[in-house]
N, C-alpha and C positions, 0 to 999 in steps of 0.2 A: 504495499499499499505506498510505503513511504517513497518508493521509487516514482509511482505514478503523480504522486503530490508533488514530488519536485519537478515532474516534466510539466506540471501545470502551471508553476510559478514561473517557469523559463518560456513566458508566453511569446516572447519575440523568435522561439525557434519552434516551439509547439503549441498546439491548442491549448487553450486556457481551460481549468477546472479550478472551481472553487472549493478550496482548502479550510475546512473548519475541524478537522481532528489532527491528530498527531502531535498535539502539544503535551511535554513531559508536565506532570503533575507540579504544580507551583508549590512551593514551601517556604517558609520562614528562611532566611540567610543563615547558613551553618558555618561551623568552623572547619577548616580542611588544611592540612600541612602542606605549605606552599612549597619546599624544595626539598624533600626527602633526597639526598645524595645519593646515587647509585653506587654500588662497589667499584672500586677501580677495576681498570681493565687494561691489560697489556696492549702497546700499540700493535697493531697488526702490519704484517708485511705486506707492502702494496701488491695487488692482483691486477696487473695491466690487462684492460679489457672485461674484466667483471663489471657488470651493472646489476642494479635491482637486488643488491646484497648489503649485509652490514657493512662490509667495505669496499667501497668502489674504488678505481684506480685514481692515484693522486697524480695530476699532470705537473710539468717542471715548473719548478717555482719562478715567478718573474722577478727580475733583479730591481731593488729599490734604487733609483738613480738619484743623485744630489743635483738635479737640472730643476727642480721645482722653484717656481716663483714664491717668495715667502712675503708674508705681510703681518703686521700685529694683529694681535689677538682682537676681537669684536667682543667676547664673552670670556668673563674670569671662572665660570663655572659650568656645569655639564650641559651639552647642546644634544636634546633628546628628539626632534623633531624637526624636518624640513621641507619645505614644499615650493612650487613655482607658480607664477603667473604666466599662463602661455601667452599672453600679450606682450610680456616684457621679459624675454628668456635671458637678459644681462642680469638680472635681480633674482636672488636666491633669498626665499623667506625662511629664517632661523628663529627657532627658540628653546626654551628648556628650562633648567634649574632657577635661572633668575626670574622666572615668569615674565620676561620681556620678549615682546615679538619684534624681529629687527629686519628691515630690508637691507641685502648686503650686495653690492655690486661686487660678484664674485670673481672676475677677472682682476679686479684691481684692489679688492679687500675693503673697500671703504664702505660706511654705513651710510645709506641714502636716508635712511628715516627709522626712528625707534616708535613705535606705536604708544600711545598712552598705556601705562599699567594698569591693569584690571584685575586679573586672577591674583590671588594672595599667596599662592604656592606654585610648584613647578607646574608647567605646561607640558602634559606627556603627549598630546597627540594635536597635528594641525593641517587642515586640507583648505586648499584654495578653491573657490568656486566660481569658474569666470563666466557664466551665464549671467548670474546677476552679481558678478563682483564683489563678493564676501568672502570672507576668512572665517572660518569655525576650528574651534579649540576645545579641547578637553583638559582637565587639570586634577592635581592631587586636592585642590580645595574644594572636591565633590562637584562641580560645576560644569556646564557648557556654556560657552559663549561665541556670540557672533559680532563679528567687526566690519563696518564698511571700509571696503578696501582703498577707496580713495581719500578719505580724509581720517580713516585709522580709528575712528570712533566705536567704542561698543555700543551695539544698538540692542542686543537681546541677552539674558542669561536665563538659563534653564537649571533648575534644581532640583533632584529629586533624589539623589542618590545618597547614600549614608555613609559612604567612604570614596576612596579616591576613584576618578574616571579614568578607565584603563583603555577604553576602546571607544574609535569615533568613526561613522561612515554616513556619507552625504548621498541622497539618490540622485541618481542621473540627471533629472529633472531639477533638481536643488531646490524642492518644495519639502522634502522630509529628511529628518536625520535620525539615525540612531546610535545610542550611547551604550555602553556596557561597563561594568565595575566590578570592583573585587567584592562587592555587596551580593554577588550572585543573581544581579539583574540585567536584564537588557532592556531599553526603554526608547520608545519611538515618540518624535517630535514634530509639530508642524513648525517648519522654519517661520512662517508669516506670523503666526501668534505666538510663536515660543511657549506652546502649550503641549504637554504631554497628551498622546491619543491613544496609546496602548504601552502594555509593558507584560514581562515574562520575569517571573523568580524561579529559578530551578535549583535545588540544594546542591553545593559544591560547584555551582557554577561560576567560578571565579575568571573573569573574563580577561583575557591577555591581550587579544587582537581580533580585529573585524574590518571586513570590506564589503562595499556594496557590489554585487555583481552585476556588471555592465548590462543596459537595456532588459534589467529584469525587475521583479519587487521582491528580491530576495538578498539576504546579506549571509554571509559565511563568518563563523565565530570560532575562535580557538578558545579553549577553558582550560582552567587547571586539573581539571578531573578528568582529563586524558581525552576528550572528547573534542571534535570539530563540528560544529552545528550549522545547519543551513535554516533561517528563520524567514518566513512568510509575513512581509510587513502589509498586507491587504487587510488584516483582522482589524475589527474596530475596536476593540478593549483589551485582548489577549494576544499577544504575539503568538503565531503557531510555530510549532516545530515541524519543517518539510521532511528533513532526514539528517541522520549525523555519521560522521564516520568514527568509529569505535575500534577498541582493540589496541589503543595505542600504549607503548610502555615508557614514555618518557613525554614530558609537558610540552605541548606545542606553544611556543612563546611569541611566535610571529607567523605570519600569511601574507600571500598578496595573489590576486588573481589575475590569470591570463586575459588580455586583451578582448580575445573573442567570447570570455565569460565562461569556458568550458573546463577550466581546470585551476585547481588551487594549490599552490606549494607551501609547505608549512616547515618551518625550523623549529627544532627541540632542544631542550636543556640537557645539560649532560657535565661530565667532569672525567678530568684525566683518560680520556680516549673512549669511555662509556657513554651511549647517548650521542646528543650533539650531530645529529644527522638532519638531512630535508627529506622530505617526502612529497611526491607528486600524486595528486587525486583526481580522478574524474567526477566531478560534481553530480552529474546527472545519475551516475551508477554508486556513486558514494564508494568507489573501490580504489584501492592504491596502484598506481602504475610503477612508480620507481622509488626505491629508496637510494640516497646518494650521501655518502659518509668521506670524512676526511677532516673536518672540524675535531679539534680535541676538548674543547670546552663548549658551553651555552652556545647557540646560534641568536644572536640578539635581535636582528633585524635583516629582512630580505627585501628585493624588488626585483620585479621583472624589467629587463634592460630595455631601453628606447633604442629603436634601430637595431636590434639583433634578436629576431623572433626565437621564441623558445629558450632564450637564454635568461638565466635568474642570476644575480649577484647576491651573495649573504655576506655578512660579517659576524665575527665571532668575538666571545671573550678571550679566544687564544692569540687575539691581536693579529689576525688575518682576515683578507678578504679573498672569495673564491667566486669563480665563474662556474656556473653548470648549464649543460644542456639538458632540458626537462624534456626533451623527446625522446632521447636515449638513457637519460639518467647517467651520464657521465661527467666527469670533471673535466673542465676547459682550462683552467688556470688558477693559481694561488699567488697572492701577493702579501708578503709581511709588511705590516704597518705599525711603525713606530708612533706613539705619541699616548698611548695610554689605553683604557677601557674604549672600544667601539662601541657606541651608543645606537646609532641609526644610520641606515643608507638610504639614498634616494637617487631615482635616474635622473641624467641630466636629460632634459629635453631638445635643446639645440645642439647638441653633438653627441657623439657616442663615448659614452663614460657616465660616472655616478660621484656622489658627494657623501661622505662619510663625516658624521659628528661623534666627537669623543665626549667621554666623560669629564675632561679636563677643560673641556673650552674650545679645543682645537677643530676645526675644519678644514679636510683636505678634498680635493677634486682629483680623480684618478681618469685619466685618459686610456680607454680601451682600442686598440688597432684592429685593423681588419682579421689578422692571425689572433685575436683573444690576447694579444700581448698587453699588458698593463703597466701603467707607470705613474707615480704621484708628479702631477703638474702644478699643481697650487696648493700651497697652504696658507692658513688664515689664522696665524697661531703659533705656539710653541712646542715642537714635536720633541724636544730634547729630554724631556722628562716621562719615562716610561713606569707605568704601573706593572707588578707582577702579573706574568700572563697567569690566565684562569682565575683570578683573585675573586671571590663571590661568586663563581661560576653557577 
């Protein structure tokens, strides 16, 4: 039944059906152990050509060159979220531990503008919405906010969560927003009125990340209870569960959805070589297609890479970035990244490459060539101080 419900929600591809069943039983928020560290595992020998296995082949390491353009820091604390305005690709929008949103001219390292501070604690998620020209944010202060992009003013605050907001997804038409929290709830909001329209509370569903599936009414969300759920946002009061991927053995910490909306890639927690994998899922069937291993500590963030179909970049607490082919489940390359804990990765939309935000405030731009070679081209901040690899994985 869950499979056919999901087909109905993917209305752009299949004939629609009204889904009124399938939601998990709501319950009050419950305690759940967040990071039970797995036992240490010895590092495996590389097995070239092996895919969809615990330990996939490790590609040749890209060299860290010292040809990067280096600019002064624009953040003194952690950079946790990055996004772009498609109308101005020279500007990177960055935020994080300082609860400030800054427009950074990334090729020169100059801060064009700092928006008036509105959140009182770290900003955990940010999304630029080009159709209606606004910025949506989520924060540890338990709120979601909307900012007018042209003037930087906060125009709406949405509050209902009881602890930090850890997930944020805006609908393709930019009229709805879903938020998720460590309070075991996902909540749907009308952006125009800033009012909650539906919610779901599921025991142990401590939200890690979420993305709206393109051209659908569905949102995919990862939880600390070892589930990846797909939610139907068409419900009037209670958000319905369409399907979920289960049987996971390591927490899915982050995820991203392919541009065609058919696949989701998840990144998982881990320690000393155990866990720390990426998994590729068929959203319609709820089945895993590939498991990709190589990182030795938690995968903190990942995204599909602009300009390279079926290519995902991941960053890990092992202080490295990796490229993966999601169609074959193989590793394409690894880049050691000095500068401390890697917090977030975001694809560049004007050229082939990606940005990495660090826990110490550094922002790096990594250029990717046609052969998947990677090199650090720009550093905004100081990469000379490194934290211990795997700390707090």
